[in-house]
matplotlib code that plots the C-alpha trace (Angstrom):
import matplotlib.pyplot as plt

x = [157.5, 153.7, 152.5, 149.0, 147.1, 146.8, 143.0, 141.4, 137.7, 136.3, 132.7, 131.6, 133.6, 136.8, 139.7, 142.9, 145.2, 148.0, 145.9, 144.7, 148.2, 149.7, 146.8, 147.4, 151.1, 150.5, 148.1, 150.6, 153.3, 151.1, 149.9, 153.4, 154.9, 152.1, 151.9, 155.6, 156.2, 153.7, 154.4, 156.8, 155.7, 158.1, 157.9, 160.9, 160.1, 162.8, 163.0, 159.7, 157.6, 159.1, 158.1, 154.6, 154.1, 155.3, 152.9, 150.0, 150.9, 151.1, 147.6, 146.2, 147.5, 145.7, 142.4, 142.8, 143.3, 139.9, 137.6, 137.2, 139.3, 136.4, 134.6, 137.6, 139.6, 137.6, 138.9, 142.6, 142.7, 140.9, 143.1, 146.3, 145.2, 144.4, 147.7, 149.8, 148.0, 148.1, 151.7, 152.8, 150.8, 152.4, 155.9, 155.9, 156.1, 159.0, 162.1, 161.2, 158.4, 158.0, 156.4, 156.0, 157.8, 156.1, 152.6, 153.6, 151.6, 152.8, 152.4, 154.4, 153.5, 151.8, 148.2, 147.1, 147.9, 144.7, 141.6, 139.3, 141.3, 141.5, 137.9, 136.8, 138.9, 137.4, 133.9, 134.6, 135.7, 132.6, 130.3, 132.0, 131.4, 127.6, 127.6, 129.3, 127.3, 124.0, 125.4, 126.5, 123.8, 120.8, 119.1, 116.7, 119.3, 121.8, 119.2, 118.3, 121.9, 121.3, 118.7, 120.7, 121.1, 118.5, 116.5, 117.4, 121.0, 119.9, 120.7, 124.1, 124.9, 124.0, 126.2, 129.0, 129.0, 129.7, 132.3, 134.1, 134.3, 135.6, 138.2, 139.5, 140.1, 141.2, 143.7, 145.5, 145.3, 146.4, 149.6, 150.7, 149.8, 151.8, 154.7, 154.8, 154.4, 157.3, 159.5, 158.6, 159.6, 162.9, 163.7, 162.6, 164.9, 167.8, 167.1, 166.8, 170.1, 172.0, 170.6, 171.4, 175.1, 176.4, 178.6, 176.0, 173.2, 175.2, 176.1, 172.5, 171.5, 174.0, 172.9, 169.3, 170.5, 170.7, 167.2, 165.9, 167.4, 166.2, 162.7, 162.6, 163.5, 160.8, 158.4, 158.9, 158.0, 154.9, 153.8, 154.2, 152.4, 149.5, 149.1, 149.0, 146.5, 144.2, 144.2, 143.7, 140.8, 139.2, 139.2, 138.0, 135.0, 134.4, 134.4, 131.8, 129.5, 130.0, 130.1, 127.4, 128.1]
y = [72.5, 72.6, 75.5, 76.9, 79.0, 82.7, 83.0, 86.4, 87.4, 90.3, 91.2, 88.0, 85.8, 83.9, 84.1, 82.2, 85.2, 83.0, 81.7, 85.2, 86.5, 83.6, 83.5, 87.2, 86.6, 83.8, 85.9, 88.7, 86.3, 84.7, 88.0, 89.5, 86.6, 86.6, 90.4, 91.1, 87.9, 89.0, 92.7, 92.5, 89.7, 88.7, 86.4, 84.5, 84.0, 84.0, 84.1, 84.4, 84.5, 81.2, 79.7, 81.1, 79.7, 76.3, 76.4, 77.3, 74.5, 72.1, 73.2, 72.8, 69.2, 68.5, 69.9, 68.0, 64.8, 65.1, 66.8, 68.0, 71.2, 73.0, 72.8, 72.7, 75.6, 78.1, 76.6, 77.3, 80.4, 78.5, 75.5, 77.7, 79.7, 76.7, 75.0, 78.1, 79.1, 75.7, 75.1, 78.4, 77.9, 74.5, 75.9, 79.0, 76.9, 74.8, 77.1, 78.2, 78.8, 81.9, 81.5, 83.5, 81.4, 83.3, 82.5, 79.5, 81.0, 80.0, 82.9, 81.9, 78.5, 76.9, 78.1, 74.8, 73.2, 74.8, 72.6, 75.6, 76.9, 73.7, 72.7, 76.3, 75.9, 72.5, 73.8, 76.7, 74.2, 72.0, 75.1, 76.2, 72.8, 73.2, 76.8, 75.8, 72.6, 74.6, 77.3, 74.9, 72.3, 74.3, 73.7, 71.1, 68.9, 69.3, 68.2, 65.1, 63.9, 63.2, 60.6, 58.9, 56.1, 55.1, 57.3, 55.5, 56.7, 60.3, 60.1, 58.5, 61.3, 63.9, 62.2, 62.1, 65.9, 66.1, 63.3, 65.0, 68.2, 66.5, 64.3, 67.1, 69.4, 66.9, 65.2, 68.5, 69.4, 66.0, 65.9, 69.5, 69.3, 66.1, 67.6, 70.6, 68.6, 66.3, 69.3, 71.0, 67.7, 67.5, 71.2, 70.8, 67.8, 69.7, 72.8, 70.7, 69.0, 72.2, 74.1, 71.2, 72.3, 68.7, 67.0, 64.4, 66.9, 69.2, 66.1, 65.1, 68.6, 68.7, 65.3, 66.5, 68.9, 66.0, 64.6, 68.2, 68.9, 65.6, 66.2, 69.7, 68.3, 65.7, 68.3, 70.2, 67.0, 66.5, 70.1, 69.9, 66.6, 67.8, 71.0, 68.9, 66.4, 69.3, 70.9, 67.6, 66.5, 69.9, 69.4, 65.8, 67.0, 69.9, 67.5, 65.3, 68.3, 70.1, 67.2, 64.7, 61.2]
z = [24.9, 24.6, 22.5, 22.5, 20.0, 20.8, 21.1, 21.3, 21.5, 19.4, 19.0, 20.8, 18.5, 19.3, 16.8, 16.5, 15.9, 14.7, 11.9, 11.1, 11.0, 9.0, 6.5, 5.8, 5.4, 3.0, 0.9, 0.7, -0.4, -3.1, -4.3, -4.4, -6.4, -9.0, -9.2, -9.6, -11.6, -14.3, -14.4, -17.4, -19.6, -22.4, -25.4, -24.0, -20.3, -17.7, -13.9, -12.1, -15.3, -16.3, -13.0, -13.2, -16.7, -15.6, -12.6, -14.8, -17.3, -14.3, -13.1, -16.6, -16.8, -13.5, -15.0, -18.2, -16.3, -14.7, -17.2, -20.7, -21.3, -22.9, -19.6, -17.2, -18.7, -16.7, -13.5, -14.2, -11.9, -9.1, -9.3, -9.5, -6.5, -4.4, -5.3, -4.7, -1.5, 0.1, -0.9, 0.6, 3.7, 4.2, 3.7, 5.9, 9.1, 8.0, 8.5, 12.0, 14.5, 16.6, 20.0, 23.2, 25.7, 28.6, 27.5, 25.3, 22.4, 18.9, 16.5, 13.4, 12.1, 9.1, 9.0, 7.5, 10.9, 12.1, 11.3, 11.2, 8.2, 6.3, 6.8, 5.8, 2.6, 1.9, 2.5, 0.0, -2.6, -2.1, -2.2, -5.5, -7.1, -6.4, -7.7, -11.0, -11.3, -11.2, -13.4, -16.1, -16.0, -14.7, -11.3, -12.5, -14.3, -11.5, -8.9, -10.9, -10.6, -6.9, -7.9, -10.6, -11.5, -8.8, -6.4, -3.2, -3.6, -2.7, 1.1, 0.4, -2.1, 0.5, 3.1, 0.5, 0.3, 4.0, 3.8, 1.0, 3.0, 6.1, 4.3, 2.1, 5.1, 7.7, 5.3, 4.9, 8.5, 9.8, 7.7, 8.4, 12.1, 12.5, 10.6, 13.0, 16.2, 15.4, 14.5, 17.8, 19.6, 17.8, 18.5, 22.1, 22.6, 21.2, 23.3, 26.5, 25.8, 25.1, 28.1, 30.5, 30.2, 30.5, 28.0, 27.3, 27.0, 24.7, 22.5, 22.3, 21.4, 18.6, 17.3, 17.0, 14.2, 11.8, 12.2, 12.2, 8.8, 7.5, 8.8, 7.4, 3.9, 4.3, 5.4, 2.1, 0.3, 2.5, 2.0, -1.8, -2.0, 0.2, -1.9, -5.1, -3.6, -2.4, -5.8, -7.6, -5.4, -5.8, -9.6, -9.2, -7.2, -9.6, -12.6, -10.9, -10.6, -13.9, -16.3, -17.2, -16.1]

ax = plt.figure().add_subplot(projection="3d")
ax.plot(x, y, z, "-o")
ax.set_aspect("equal")
plt.show()
């Protein structure tokens, strides 16, 4: 069944209410896990504190792989937030999807299946790389990097900024959108078979349970990999801006 986004207009602007709702849900989940997991810190971590410390160490290794720790240590919170937010956003649409079958509007799904969100997140990352690059190197020195090693590379480096934004956002969107579309097709096939009330249709509907479970497991892998790639590339782009090359 074809699902459409619940679009609403407020103050002359059009909003995808599913993305607004799910982004809010993801933010609440991320905040709750970090807040409650760090309320009672212990010298011997266990439970949620143990998970958070492992996640922070994982993020620190990503940063160390791309830049000097003296420079990159300040980006731990940024990289952790990106990784955790994107991972959670990718995961929330895997167990189920909630849609209004009268209007065909899908309300509960992964917010990263919306290109507006992924491109906005990518643009935020690129803007932050410029802000930190200027802050750490100075405006003059930072601007000279666009003319190094030879001045005629300047237009290509400007194009690269837009290309980085586009590829960072569209890579995440494409993978998560494809994951959700295939899941909808599998569920739709199973539902059509069961509602047909024929022996063959019911058998087909039952058989779709197995590919659905397999695809959901693979979707967890896709979501985790894409969150890692997004955080990794964010730190790669950051390293190119804040370190002298």
